N, C-alpha and C positions, 0 to 999 in steps of 0.2 A: 262912325261912333267916336265920341270924345275919349281923349286919353287922359287918365287921371295923372296928376303930377308924380305921385309915387311910382308910376309905371313909365316914366319918361324914358327909362333905358330901353324900352321896347323899341323906341324910334331909331332907325338907321341914320346916324350923323351924315349930312351930305352938305359940304362947303360951308357957307356962312349960316346955314340953317341949324347947324350943330349946337350953337350956343342958345337956341331958343327952345322951350319946352311946348310951345303952342304954335300950330300953324298959322301962317299969315294969310291975308287974302290972296286968292288965286292959285293956292297950292292945292294940287290934287292928291288924294290920298290912297295908297295901295296897302291893304291890309293882308298879311300873309298868316293863315291859320295853319301852324306846322306842329308835328308831333315828333319829339326827339327820337322815338323807336320806330318811326315809319321810314322805310327806304325812300318812297317818293318824295317825302318831306326833305330828306337829306339832299336829293338831287336839285330840288327847287332852291334849297338855301345856298347851296354851292354855286348855282348859277347867279343869284343874286349878289353873293359876296365876292366871287371871283370875277364875274363879267359886268353885271350892271353897276355896282357901286364904284369901281374905278372908272368907268365911263362918265358917270355923273359927277363924280368928285373932280374930274379933270375940266370940267365946265361949270363954274360957279353959277352961271346964268341958268343953265338948265337944272341944276341942283336946287335952285330956289324955287322952282315950279312944282316940286314933287316931294312927297314924303313917303317913306315906306316904314310900316309898323309890324313888328313881329308880334302875332297873337298866339299864345300858348294854347294848343288844342289837346286835351287830354282824351285818349281813347281808352275806354275801359275794358275792352276785349285784350288789351296789352297790360297785364298786371303792373309790370314795371313802369308804365308811362306816367303813373302818378308820382313815383319816386323820383324819377328823373326831372319832372317839372317842378317838384318841390325843391329840388336843388337849385333848378334855374331862378326860382322866386326868391330863394335864399341869397343868391348872388346879386339879384336885382336889388335886394334891400341894402345889401352890404356895400356894393360897388356898382351902381346903375350904368356907369360908362364902360364897365367891362362886360355887359350882358352879353353882347354880340360875340366877344371873343371866347366866353364860356360856351355858348351856343355852338360856335364853330368846332370847338374842341369836343363837345358832346355828340354831335353829329358824326365827328370823325371816329369816335369811339363807340357808336351806337350799338354796335353787334355785342360789345361787352354787357349790355343790358337787356339783350333779347331774353325770351322766356328760358331757353335751355341753360343760360348762363347765371340765372338768378333763382331758379326753381328750388334749389337746395341750399340757398344762402339766406341767413336771418336778415330781417329787414334792416336792422341798425348796421349790419355788416355791409350792406349796399350803400346805406348812407355814408358810411366811412369812405367807401371807395369814390363816391361822389363828391365828398368833401375834399379828398386829396387831388382829385381831378380839377376842383375849382381853384384850389391853391396853386396848381401848376400852370393853369392856363389863365386865370383872371387875377392873380396876385392877391387874392385874399387870404385870410388866415384860415387854415384847415379847422382849427378848434372852433372858431366862430360859426362857420358853415354848419360843422357837425352839431353845435349846440342848438342851432335852429331846427336841425332835422330829426336828431335822435328822440326815440320814443321811449318814455320811462316805464319800467316794469312794476311801478308802484302807483297807487291811486293818487290823484291830484289833491290839492289842499281842500277843495270841496267835495272831495270823495267821487269825483268822475273818474270813469274807466275808459272813455272813449272820446277824449278831447283833441286827440291829434298831436301836433307838434307846434313849434313856433311859427310855421308859415301857413298853418291851415287856413286861417281867416283871409290871408291874401289869396291863397289858391281857390277859395270859394267865390271870391271876386273874378278871378280869371275865368272860372267855369260859367259864371253867369253872364260874363260878356259874350261868350260863344252862343249861350242859350237864347239870348235876347234877339240875335240876328239869325237864329235858325241854323248854325253851323254844326254838323253833326260828324264829318269826317275830315281827314286831312289828306293832302294839302288842299286848301280852299282859298281863293283869291277873291277880295272884295275890292272893287273899284269905286271909290266915292260912294261908298255905303251900299252898292249893289253887287251881288255875287256874279262874277264874271268868268267862271270856270269854262263855260262853254263858248265864250266869245274870245277868239284869237286871231291875230293877224300874223303876217309871215314876213315882212320886209325888215332887213337888218337895220340897226340903228343908224349907221352912216348914211342909209338911203333916204332917210325921212328928214323933214324940215323941223327945227326947233319948235315950232308952234304945235307940233304933233307929239310933244314929249310924252304925255300920259300914255298916248297909245304905243309908244315905243317901248315904255317900261312893261306894260301888259303883255306886248308882244313876246318879249324875252321869258317872262315868269310863265306865261300859259303854255308857250311852246315846251318849256322845260317840263311843266306837269303833264301835258299831252304825250310827250315822248316817254315820260315814265309810265303811263298807263298802258302804252302800246307795247313797249319794250320789255317790261318787266324789271324786277329789281337787279338783274345781271347787267343791264345796259348802263352806259355811262351817261351822264347828264350832258344836254346841249351846252356847247361852249360857243363863244364868240367866234371862234375860227369856222365852226360849222356854218354859221349864219353867214360869214362873210365868203362864201364860195365864190369862185370866178364867173360861174354861170349866172349868178344873181347880180354881181356887180356890173356885168356887161350889159345887163338889161335895163330899160327905161323904168325908173321907179314910179309906179303908180299905185294908188290906194283908193279901195273902194270899201266903204262901211256899210254893211247891210244890217246893222243891229241898232235898235233904238237906244240901247244902253250906251254905246260908245258914241253914237251920234249926239247924244244929250251932253257930252263933255265939251265939245268944241263945234257947235252945229255950223257956225259961220265958216270956220276954217275948213271943215270937211266939204262944205258945199262949194267953196271957192276954189278947192284943189281936187277936182274929180280925178283921183289916181286909182290905178288898178293894181292887184297883186300880180306877181310873176305867175306865169301859167303852172308852174310846178306846185304853187301853193294855193292856187285859187279854186280848187275843188271844194265843193261844199261838204259839210260834215255829214256822213251818212246817218240817217235816222235810224233808230232802234228797230222800227218795223220794217225797214228795208233789208236788214241783215238776214242771211239764211239762217232758218230756224234749225237749232241743233236738236237731235233727238234726246229725249228724256233720259238721263242716266240713273239707273237702278242698282241697288246693291245686290239684289237677287233676280234670277230670270224668271219669265212668266211661269213656267214649269219647273218647280224646284225638286230635285231628287231628294226625298227624305228617307228612302230605304233603298239599299242595294244588297243583293245577295252575295256579292263577290264575283269578280271577272272569271277567276279560275274555276270556281264552282258552277257558275252558270254554263261556262264553255264545256265542262266536263259532261254536264247534264245533257247539253244539246248533242254532243257527240256520241254519248251513250244511247240517246234515244235514236240517232240516225243510224248507228251501228246495229242496233237490235232490230230496227226496221228493215235494213238491207240484209242482215242475216236471215231474217224470216223470209222475205221475198225470194232470196238465193234458194232456200230449201223448198219453198212452195213451188217456185218456177222451174228449177234445174234438178235438185236432188230427187224430189218425190217423183216427177215424171219419168226420171231415168230409172228409178227402181220399178216403177210399174211396167215400162216398157221391157225390162230385162226379165219379167216373168215371176217376179218376186210376189209373195202373198199380199194381199191388199192390206194386211194389218200393219206391214212394214212402212210402206209410204205414209199411212195414216199415223203411226208411231212417230216417224221422223217429223212430219208436219206439227204434231202435238208437242214435241220436244222444242221445236222452234217457236211455237206461239207461246208457250207458258212463259219464257223469260220476257218476251215481248209484252205480254199482258201484265206481268209483275212490274216490269219496269214503267209502263205507262200508268198503272195503278199507283205506284208509289211516288212518281216524279211529276204526274199532271198538275197536282196542287200548287208545285214549288213556283214562287214568284221570283222573278229576276230583279225586278225594280219596282218602286212605287214613286210617282211624281205628283206633287200637289200644285194645282192651278192657283196662282196667287193674283189677287186684285192689286191694283196700282199701289195703293197706300202701304200694303204689307210688304211691298218690295223695297221700301225706302230705308228701313232700319231693322237691326235685330229685335229691338223692342217691340215695334209694330208687328213683326212677323210673329213674335212669341205670343201677343195678344190674340192674333188671328188663330193661331194654331191651337191655343188653350180653349177657345170658344169659337170653332168654326160655324159658319151659318149653315142653314138647312140647303142651300144650293151650292155648297162647296164640292168641287170635282177633284177626283184623284185619277191618275193615269196607271193603269196596273199592266206591267210587262210580264208575259208568260211566254213559255215555248209550247209550240203546237206539237202533236204526236210525232212529227218527223223532224223536230229540232228547229224550226223557223220561228224567229221571234214574232210576238203578237201583242199589240197594246190596245187595251180596252179602257175606255173612259167610263167611270162609274160615280155616281153621287156617293159622297162620303157617308151620307146617312144611311146608305143600304148595306154598310160593311158592319157586321156584328160578330164579336168574339165567340167562339165555340171551341169544342174538343170532340173530333170524330176521327174516324179511321185509325184508331190506336195511336192518336197524337200526330198523325200526318196532316190532318186539317185542323188549323186553329182559327180561321176566320171563314165565314159564310156570307154570300151575298144574298140579302133578302130579296125574293122575287117581287117584281112590280107587276100587277096584273094587267095594267094598261099597256106596259111596254111589252109584255109577252104577247098580248092579242095582236098588237101592230107587228111584231116580228113574224108571228105565224102567219099573218095575212099577207105580209110581203114575201114569204117562203113558199106560197101556193104555186105549184107547178114547176118548182125548182128541183134539183136533184137531192133528194133527202140525205143520202150518204155524205155528200159534199158538206151540207149544213151540219150534219151532226159531228163530222170529224174535224172540219177546219173553222167553221164559223159558229160553233156551239156556244152559248153564253156561259160566262164563267159563274160558277156557283160555289166551288170549294177552292179555297186558297190556304197556302202554307207560308206564312211570314215569319221568319226565325225571330225569336226574342233576343237572342244574342247573335253576334257576328253581323251586325249592321255596319257596312262599309261606307255608308253615305257620309258626306262632310257635314251635313245638317241633320245629323241622326237624332238629335235632340227634339227637332220638330215632330219626328214621328212617334217619339215617347209622348209628346203632348197630345198629339191625335189620338193615340191609343187610350190615354187617360180620359180624354174627352168622350171617346166611344163607349168606355166602360162606364161612365156616368150616365151617359144616355140610355143605356140598357139595363140599368138597376131598376 
């Protein structure tokens, strides 16, 4: 892409080419689309400024064959990105030759403009800090920079209320440049007009011949970007010392270009010098489809606990049932037979058995409807966010399923899956039952058919279907108790 004269400061001055604002014939162009609040862009900028630029400046012949252009890439998901780029445009207008100096200072202090450091700061206050940084690093006047950046709290002369500041027009041009070539993120590297992020070589600069200079520059830049993506923000940027490792210097430098993009730069030179990469760098880039598939991450589990009666309460009820059952068994099996064998009248063993069975019957009658927990089975979309979960709970479909956990007569937990549509609010047993399970005729016939020939008492005691439930309106210990409230409201609307 052509470089407008007023943006000539974007170009990194290299050797004799520093005096010219337009590239001469034979010069290869590398465009760096960088964002001042992007950690990966900072790594790439430091690599260019500290490693690549000194190398090229030390050899005028090499510097005359390449130009590096800084392209400002504003990323809207960083709100402060616009502000810092506006400051860079202001410096570019006032002192184009100091643009790279200011960019280096801005990258060095980029954490000062991250979201947490500007969220409570007025916009003009951030502009004031940027103007002060420009004065300290680029030698421009602080008031002039701030004058271009400051936003007035009064309408413009034409009555406009949203006209921006003194650099808004130039900033629009910068944004259009990136849009025209389809750049959306930073850092992005464009070699001679073609995006080359995924094309990288691995030989250090000393090991390549001068005629392959454009490939050398791309080598350093793209290794910096690739290292940033892999290692994360905490890693340090690649340096020349890392590239010049002894294991590489001792190897025979060979270069193989497998990309049509890079081969189009110097096709004759590449064909005449069939070199190969060192083995440590010659592995092909893994394709996304070859990477191991990671399991999808959800905010909520597949079965979400929406009601819990409390661990202490549930444990107490289970122990109470078991104790009453064991007490009744002890009386019936040991105490009553002993009284009978001792010659006592029959009414005494019968009275003892009755005294043991009455508490057991009352306990089972009052505690059998008690529900320990309720889990709601969620589809994949409802597990992604609280808002989607709320929508699902407020209007559950007809096939929504809940898992109801109760305690059997002997205190053992039991979980039964029920369609949510079969739960209906009620008021029975003096308030001990507030939910009833509507009987499904087809399911009942299927259950009775499968129970033929089996032990009736076993099915009646341990595998009997749930009909009466008690789910307390208060005392819900579930973390997502609000989901149960939404389900109750939906059930009440359904039964009106």
